[in-house]
N, C-alpha and C positions, 0 to 999 in steps of 0.2 A: 700470134702465140700469146702475147701479153694480154690482149683483149679476151681471148678465149678463157684464160685462167681467171681473170677478174670476173667476167660475166658468169662463169661456171660456179665460182665460189659464192657470188652474190645471189645467184638464182637459187642455190641450195638454201641459203640463209632466208631468202624471201619465202620459199615454200615452207620452211620450218616455222617461220613466224605466222603464216596463214593457218597452219595446223594448230599452233599454240593458241591463236586467237579463238578458233572454233572450240577447242577444248575448254578454255576458260569461260567462254560464253555459255557452253552447256553446263559447266559446273555452277556458274552463277545462278542459273535457273533452279538448281536443286538446293541451294543454301537457304538458311533461315533469313527471313526478311528483316529489314530495319538496320539500325546501327547502335553502337554503344554510347550511352550517356553516363557520366560520372557525377555523383553528388557527394559533397562533404557534409555528413550528418553528424553534428556534435563531435567533430574531429575524426570521424571514421569514414573512410571512402566506401561508397556503395555504388554498385553497377546496376544499370537499367538497360533494358531493351527498348529502344525508341522506334516506333513504327508510324511513320507519317500517314495521314489519312489520304486516300485516293479521291475522296469526294469533298467538295467545298462545304463548310459549315459543320463538318464532323471533326471532333477533336482527335488528335493523334493519340496512339496508345503508348503507355510507358509502363513496362513491366519490370518488377524487381528481379534481379538475377542473384541468387544465392549460391552457396557452395555446390549445391546439387545441379546447378545449371552450367557446369563447365563446358559441356558440348556446345551449348548455344553461344557461349562467349567465344569459343574457338571458331565457330562458323561465322560469327559476326566479324571477327578479326580477318578471317579468310575472305569474306565478302568485301571488306574495305580494301584489302590488298588487291583483289581482282578488279574492283572498280577503278582503282588508281592505275592498274597495269593496262587495262584494255585501251584507253585513249593513246597511251604511249606506243603500244604495239601497232595500233592502227596508223599512227603517224609514221612509224618506221616502215611499215609495209608500203605506204604511199610514196615515201622517199625512195625506197628500193625499187619500186615499180618505175618511177620517173627516171632513176639512174640507169636501170637496165634498158629502157627505151631510148634514152638520149646519150648514153655514154659513148665516147669515141676516143680511141687512143691515137697517139701520133703514129702514123704509118709512113715510113720513108719511101716505100714502094709507091704509095698513092701520090706522094709529092713528086716522084720522078714522072709518073704517068700524067701529072697535071702541068708539067713543064711545057712551054711552047714547043712546037715540033722541031724547030731548029736546035733546041737544047736537048731534046729527047733522042735525036738521031746521033747517038754517040757510041753505038755498039763497037766493042773491041778497041776502043780508044783508051788512052791513059786516064781520061776523065771518068769513063765508065768503071775502070778498075778501081779508081780512087773511091767512087761512090760505093761500089760493092764492098771494098775493104772496110770503109767506115760504117757500113750498115750490113752486118753479117746476115741479117734476114734476107736482104735483097740477094746476096751472093748465094745463099742456100736454096732460094726458091727460083733463081734464074734458070733458064733452059741451058742444058749442057749436053755434050756428046757422050752418051752412056752406052754400055754394053747391050747389044740386042741378042746375045747368045742364049739359047734355051730359056725363053721367057716362061715356059711351062714349069720350070724348076723354082720360080719365085713363089714359093708356097707359104712362107711365114710372114705374118703382118706385125709390124711394130705398133706401139701404142699410138703413134701418129699416122698409122695406116700406110707406112712404107713397106713394100714387099722385098724380102730378102730370101736367100737361098738355103740357109741352114739355121738350126737352133742356136748355134754359137754366134753367128752373125746377128741373130735376133737379140741375143744378150748384149752384145757390144753396141748395136744400134740403139737399143732402149736406154742404155746408160748414157749415150751421147745425147739422146733426146731429153731425158729427164733432167740432165744438167744444162740443157739449152745450149749445147755446143753445135755450131753450124757445120754441117758436113754434106757431102755428095756421095751417093752410093754408086760404085763401079763407073766412075768418070774416066773417060779415055785420056791417056797421056801418050805422047809419041817419044820413044827413046831409040836412038840408033836406027831409025827407019822402021821400027816396029811399034805396034800399038799394044799398050798394056792397060789393064783395068784394075787398079788397086781397089781393094774392097771398100775402103773409106778414104776419101780426100777431105781433110779437115782444115777449116780456117781457125787456127789456134787463137782462142780469145786472149791469151797472154800477150802476144806480140803481132797478131794479124798476119802471121806467116803460114804458108801451107805446110801441113804435115800429113803423112800418109800412114794408114794402118792396114797391115795385111794379116789375115788370119789363115794359118795353114792347118787344116783339120785332119789330114791323113798322113802324118809324118812317118808312120810305120809301114807305109807302102813305098817300095824301092823306086818305082817309076815316078811317083808323086814327089818323092824326096829329091830326085835328080832335077826335076823341073823346078822345084822350089829353089834349089841352089843356083841354078842358071838365072832365075829371075832376080835373086838377091845380088848376084854378081853384076847383072845389067844395071840394077838400081845403083850399086856402089860406083860403077863407071860413070854414072850420070849425076853424081853428087847427091843421091838420095841415100843417106847414111843412117845406119842402125842407131837408134836411140838419140839421133840428132833431129832429123826430120822424117824418121821412119820408126813407127812402133810395130813390133811383130809379136804375135801370139801363136803358140803351137798347141796341137792336140793330137793324141793318139787314142787307140781303143782303150788302153789301160790307164790313160791320164786325160780324162775329159776336161773341158774348159772350166775354170773355177771363177764364178762371178765375183768373188772377193778380190781375186787378182786383177780382174778387169776394173773394178772400182779403184783399186790402188793405182793402176796405170793412168786412169782418167784423172785422178787427183794429182798424181805426180807430174804429168806432162801437160795437162790441159786446163785444169782449174786455176783461177787466180790464187796466188800464194798469199797467205796471211802473215803479217809481221810477227816475228818471234818475240 
Protein backbone atom coordinates (compact mmCIF):
# COMPACT_ATOMS: atom_id res chain seq x y z
CA UNK A 1 0.00 0.00 0.00
CA UNK A 2 2.80 2.40 0.91
CA UNK A 3 4.74 1.49 -2.22
CA UNK A 4 1.70 1.95 -4.44
CA UNK A 5 1.06 5.43 -3.04
CA UNK A 6 4.69 6.53 -3.38
CA UNK A 7 5.13 5.18 -6.90
CA UNK A 8 1.77 6.55 -8.04
CA UNK A 9 2.57 10.09 -6.85
CA UNK A 10 6.09 9.98 -8.23
CA UNK A 11 4.97 8.60 -11.60
CA UNK A 12 2.48 11.44 -11.94
CA UNK A 13 5.26 13.91 -11.14
CA UNK A 14 7.61 12.18 -13.61
CA UNK A 15 5.06 12.38 -16.43
CA UNK A 16 4.33 16.01 -15.62
CA UNK A 17 8.04 16.87 -15.83
CA UNK A 18 8.36 15.14 -19.21
CA UNK A 19 5.42 17.17 -20.56
CA UNK A 20 6.91 20.36 -19.12
CA UNK A 21 10.27 19.61 -20.73
CA UNK A 22 8.68 19.11 -24.16
CA UNK A 23 6.70 22.34 -23.77
CA UNK A 24 9.77 24.37 -22.83
CA UNK A 25 11.87 22.88 -25.65
CA UNK A 26 9.17 23.80 -28.18
CA UNK A 27 8.90 27.30 -26.75
CA UNK A 28 12.67 27.76 -26.86
CA UNK A 29 12.71 27.15 -30.61
CA UNK A 30 10.22 29.98 -31.12
CA UNK A 31 12.01 32.62 -29.06
CA UNK A 32 14.36 35.35 -30.26
CA UNK A 33 17.97 34.15 -30.45
CA UNK A 34 20.82 35.46 -28.36
CA UNK A 35 21.18 36.85 -24.89
CA UNK A 36 21.18 40.22 -23.18
CA UNK A 37 24.35 42.27 -22.74
CA UNK A 38 24.48 45.40 -20.64
CA UNK A 39 26.86 48.32 -21.09
CA UNK A 40 27.41 51.41 -18.97
CA UNK A 41 27.68 54.27 -21.46
CA UNK A 42 28.59 57.53 -19.71
CA UNK A 43 26.71 56.46 -16.58
CA UNK A 44 23.65 55.26 -18.44
CA UNK A 45 22.72 51.55 -18.70
CA UNK A 46 22.15 50.35 -22.27
CA UNK A 47 20.80 46.94 -23.32
CA UNK A 48 22.05 44.94 -26.28
CA UNK A 49 21.03 41.74 -27.99
CA UNK A 50 24.13 39.58 -28.29
CA UNK A 51 23.94 36.85 -30.96
CA UNK A 52 26.99 34.56 -31.11
CA UNK A 53 28.16 33.53 -34.55
CA UNK A 54 27.56 29.94 -35.62
CA UNK A 55 30.59 30.02 -37.94
CA UNK A 56 34.27 30.42 -37.01
CA UNK A 57 35.87 33.69 -38.04
CA UNK A 58 32.60 35.58 -38.22
CA UNK A 59 32.01 38.16 -35.50
CA UNK A 60 29.03 37.95 -33.18
CA UNK A 61 26.19 40.42 -33.64
CA UNK A 62 25.42 42.98 -31.00
CA UNK A 63 22.22 44.98 -31.53
CA UNK A 64 21.11 47.91 -29.44
CA UNK A 65 17.76 47.44 -27.68
CA UNK A 66 15.81 50.62 -27.11
CA UNK A 67 12.46 51.31 -25.50
CA UNK A 68 10.64 50.06 -28.59
CA UNK A 69 12.32 46.64 -28.24
CA UNK A 70 10.49 45.61 -25.07
CA UNK A 71 9.21 42.39 -26.64
CA UNK A 72 12.73 41.29 -27.60
CA UNK A 73 13.99 41.98 -24.08
CA UNK A 74 11.17 39.91 -22.60
CA UNK A 75 11.82 37.03 -25.00
CA UNK A 76 15.55 37.04 -24.21
CA UNK A 77 14.74 36.94 -20.48
CA UNK A 78 12.36 34.08 -21.11
CA UNK A 79 15.00 32.28 -23.19
CA UNK A 80 17.54 32.55 -20.39
CA UNK A 81 15.00 31.25 -17.87
CA UNK A 82 14.21 28.23 -20.07
CA UNK A 83 17.88 27.54 -20.80
CA UNK A 84 18.55 27.40 -17.06
CA UNK A 85 15.43 25.31 -16.39
CA UNK A 86 15.87 22.56 -19.00
CA UNK A 87 19.03 20.93 -17.53
CA UNK A 88 17.46 20.96 -14.05
CA UNK A 89 14.25 19.35 -15.30
CA UNK A 90 16.22 16.73 -17.25
CA UNK A 91 18.17 15.87 -14.11
CA UNK A 92 14.96 15.59 -12.08
CA UNK A 93 13.42 13.30 -14.72
CA UNK A 94 16.48 11.06 -14.65
CA UNK A 95 16.42 10.85 -10.84
CA UNK A 96 12.68 10.10 -10.83
CA UNK A 97 13.11 7.41 -13.48
CA UNK A 98 15.89 5.81 -11.45
CA UNK A 99 13.85 6.00 -8.24
CA UNK A 100 10.75 4.45 -9.85
CA UNK A 101 12.83 1.59 -11.26
CA UNK A 102 14.80 0.87 -8.09
CA UNK A 103 12.58 1.97 -5.19
CA UNK A 104 11.66 -0.78 -2.75
CA UNK A 105 9.81 -0.28 0.49
CA UNK A 106 10.09 -2.45 3.57
CA UNK A 107 7.55 -5.25 3.24
CA UNK A 108 6.98 -7.33 6.41
CA UNK A 109 5.14 -9.98 4.37
CA UNK A 110 8.22 -10.47 2.22
CA UNK A 111 10.35 -10.78 5.35
CA UNK A 112 8.07 -13.53 6.64
CA UNK A 113 8.23 -15.34 3.30
CA UNK A 114 12.04 -15.15 3.34
CA UNK A 115 12.34 -16.79 6.75
CA UNK A 116 13.78 -20.31 6.77
CA UNK A 117 11.06 -22.95 6.55
CA UNK A 118 11.29 -23.91 10.23
CA UNK A 119 10.48 -20.30 11.13
CA UNK A 120 7.75 -19.80 8.52
CA UNK A 121 5.75 -22.84 9.60
CA UNK A 122 4.08 -21.00 12.46
CA UNK A 123 0.47 -20.84 11.30
CA UNK A 124 -2.10 -20.41 14.08
CA UNK A 125 0.65 -20.16 16.69
CA UNK A 126 1.12 -17.33 19.21
CA UNK A 127 4.17 -16.25 17.17
CA UNK A 128 2.04 -15.89 14.04
CA UNK A 129 -0.52 -13.83 15.93
CA UNK A 130 2.23 -11.62 17.29
CA UNK A 131 3.62 -11.05 13.80
CA UNK A 132 0.19 -10.27 12.42
CA UNK A 133 -0.68 -7.85 15.21
CA UNK A 134 2.64 -6.02 14.88
CA UNK A 135 2.22 -5.82 11.11
CA UNK A 136 -1.42 -4.97 10.31
CA UNK A 137 -0.79 -5.33 6.58
CA UNK A 138 0.04 -9.01 7.09
CA UNK A 139 -3.12 -9.47 9.15
CA UNK A 140 -5.32 -7.74 6.57
CA UNK A 141 -3.91 -9.70 3.62
CA UNK A 142 -3.71 -13.12 5.28
CA UNK A 143 -6.14 -15.85 4.27
CA UNK A 144 -9.22 -16.15 6.50
CA UNK A 145 -12.49 -18.02 6.61
CA UNK A 146 -15.01 -15.72 4.95
CA UNK A 147 -18.65 -15.95 3.97
CA UNK A 148 -19.40 -17.80 0.75
CA UNK A 149 -23.12 -16.97 0.81
CA UNK A 150 -24.55 -15.43 -2.37
CA UNK A 151 -21.30 -14.34 -4.03
CA UNK A 152 -23.40 -12.96 -6.91
CA UNK A 153 -24.53 -10.16 -4.59
CA UNK A 154 -20.98 -8.83 -4.19
CA UNK A 155 -21.59 -6.21 -6.83
CA UNK A 156 -19.91 -3.09 -5.44
CA UNK A 157 -16.13 -2.50 -5.70
CA UNK A 158 -14.13 -0.40 -3.25
CA UNK A 159 -11.24 1.78 -4.32
CA UNK A 160 -8.90 -1.13 -3.49
CA UNK A 161 -11.04 -3.52 -5.55
CA UNK A 162 -12.74 -5.32 -2.66
CA UNK A 163 -16.24 -6.56 -3.51
CA UNK A 164 -19.03 -5.79 -1.03
CA UNK A 165 -22.80 -6.25 -1.04
CA UNK A 166 -24.29 -2.77 -0.73
CA UNK A 167 -23.67 0.91 -1.35
CA UNK A 168 -23.62 1.53 2.39
CA UNK A 169 -20.95 -1.14 2.97
CA UNK A 170 -19.05 0.46 0.08
CA UNK A 171 -19.06 3.80 1.91
CA UNK A 172 -17.79 2.21 5.13
CA UNK A 173 -15.14 0.10 3.38
CA UNK A 174 -13.84 3.06 1.39
CA UNK A 175 -13.49 5.13 4.56
CA UNK A 176 -11.52 2.31 6.20
CA UNK A 177 -9.31 1.97 3.12
CA UNK A 178 -8.65 5.67 2.67
CA UNK A 179 -7.58 5.89 6.33
CA UNK A 180 -5.41 2.74 5.93
CA UNK A 181 -7.28 0.90 8.68
CA UNK A 182 -6.73 -2.88 8.34
CA UNK A 183 -9.93 -4.90 8.13
CA UNK A 184 -11.43 -8.15 6.89
CA UNK A 185 -14.80 -8.31 5.18
CA UNK A 186 -17.30 -10.91 6.40
CA UNK A 187 -14.79 -12.98 8.37
CA UNK A 188 -16.37 -15.96 10.13
CA UNK A 189 -16.54 -16.03 13.93
CA UNK A 190 -18.00 -18.87 16.04
CA UNK A 191 -20.33 -17.89 18.88
CA UNK A 192 -22.29 -20.42 20.94
CA UNK A 193 -21.83 -23.09 18.28
CA UNK A 194 -23.08 -20.85 15.47
CA UNK A 195 -21.12 -19.05 12.76
CA UNK A 196 -21.58 -15.33 12.28
CA UNK A 197 -20.09 -13.06 9.62
CA UNK A 198 -19.71 -9.49 10.92
CA UNK A 199 -19.59 -7.02 8.05
CA UNK A 200 -16.15 -5.74 9.07
CA UNK A 201 -13.60 -7.23 11.45
CA UNK A 202 -11.11 -4.46 12.18
CA UNK A 203 -7.66 -4.45 13.73
CA UNK A 204 -7.93 -1.19 15.63
CA UNK A 205 -4.75 0.85 14.98
CA UNK A 206 -5.07 2.49 18.40
CA UNK A 207 -4.48 -0.60 20.50
CA UNK A 208 -4.18 -3.58 18.09
CA UNK A 209 -7.45 -5.01 19.44
CA UNK A 210 -10.15 -6.55 17.28
CA UNK A 211 -13.27 -4.47 16.88
CA UNK A 212 -16.34 -5.36 14.81
CA UNK A 213 -18.53 -3.14 12.65
CA UNK A 214 -22.06 -4.22 11.74
CA UNK A 215 -24.26 -2.22 9.39
CA UNK A 216 -27.99 -2.91 9.54
CA UNK A 217 -29.55 -1.52 6.39
CA UNK A 218 -33.21 -2.54 6.60
CA UNK A 219 -34.30 -1.65 10.13
CA UNK A 220 -37.81 -0.69 9.00
CA UNK A 221 -38.46 -4.34 8.08
CA UNK A 222 -39.95 -6.27 11.04
CA UNK A 223 -38.33 -9.66 10.28
CA UNK A 224 -34.98 -8.01 9.65
CA UNK A 225 -35.29 -6.08 12.90
CA UNK A 226 -35.97 -9.25 14.91
CA UNK A 227 -32.95 -10.98 13.37
CA UNK A 228 -30.81 -7.92 14.15
CA UNK A 229 -31.87 -7.93 17.81
CA UNK A 230 -31.08 -11.63 18.17
CA UNK A 231 -27.64 -11.12 16.64
CA UNK A 232 -26.86 -8.22 18.97
CA UNK A 233 -28.01 -10.29 21.97
CA UNK A 234 -25.66 -13.10 20.93
CA UNK A 235 -22.82 -10.63 20.54
CA UNK A 236 -23.50 -9.22 24.00
CA UNK A 237 -23.52 -12.71 25.53
CA UNK A 238 -20.07 -13.26 24.04
CA UNK A 239 -18.53 -9.99 25.26
CA UNK A 240 -18.87 -8.21 21.92
CA UNK A 241 -20.26 -5.05 23.39
CA UNK A 242 -21.78 -2.03 21.70
CA UNK A 243 -19.42 0.96 21.52
CA UNK A 244 -16.69 -1.06 23.22
CA UNK A 245 -15.55 -3.58 20.63
CA UNK A 246 -18.60 -3.25 18.39
CA UNK A 247 -19.57 -0.35 16.13
CA UNK A 248 -23.11 -0.41 14.78
CA UNK A 249 -24.75 1.71 12.09
CA UNK A 250 -28.39 1.65 11.07
CA UNK A 251 -30.30 2.59 7.97
CA UNK A 252 -33.93 2.76 6.89
CA UNK A 253 -35.67 3.87 3.75
CA UNK A 254 -36.36 7.31 5.19
CA UNK A 255 -32.93 7.63 6.89
CA UNK A 256 -30.15 6.53 4.53
CA UNK A 257 -26.57 6.19 5.68
CA UNK A 258 -24.75 9.49 6.13
CA UNK A 259 -21.09 9.49 5.04
CA UNK A 260 -20.35 12.30 7.51
CA UNK A 261 -21.47 10.09 10.40
CA UNK A 262 -19.24 7.30 9.10
CA UNK A 263 -16.26 9.64 9.04
CA UNK A 264 -17.06 10.74 12.60
CA UNK A 265 -17.23 7.11 13.80
CA UNK A 266 -13.93 6.25 12.11
CA UNK A 267 -12.29 9.29 13.67
CA UNK A 268 -13.75 8.66 17.12
CA UNK A 269 -13.10 4.90 17.39
CA UNK A 270 -10.27 4.05 15.00
CA UNK A 271 -7.96 6.92 14.14
CA UNK A 272 -5.05 7.82 16.43
CA UNK A 273 -6.01 10.53 18.87
CA UNK A 274 -4.14 13.81 18.68
CA UNK A 275 -3.04 15.47 21.93
CA UNK A 276 -5.27 18.31 23.03
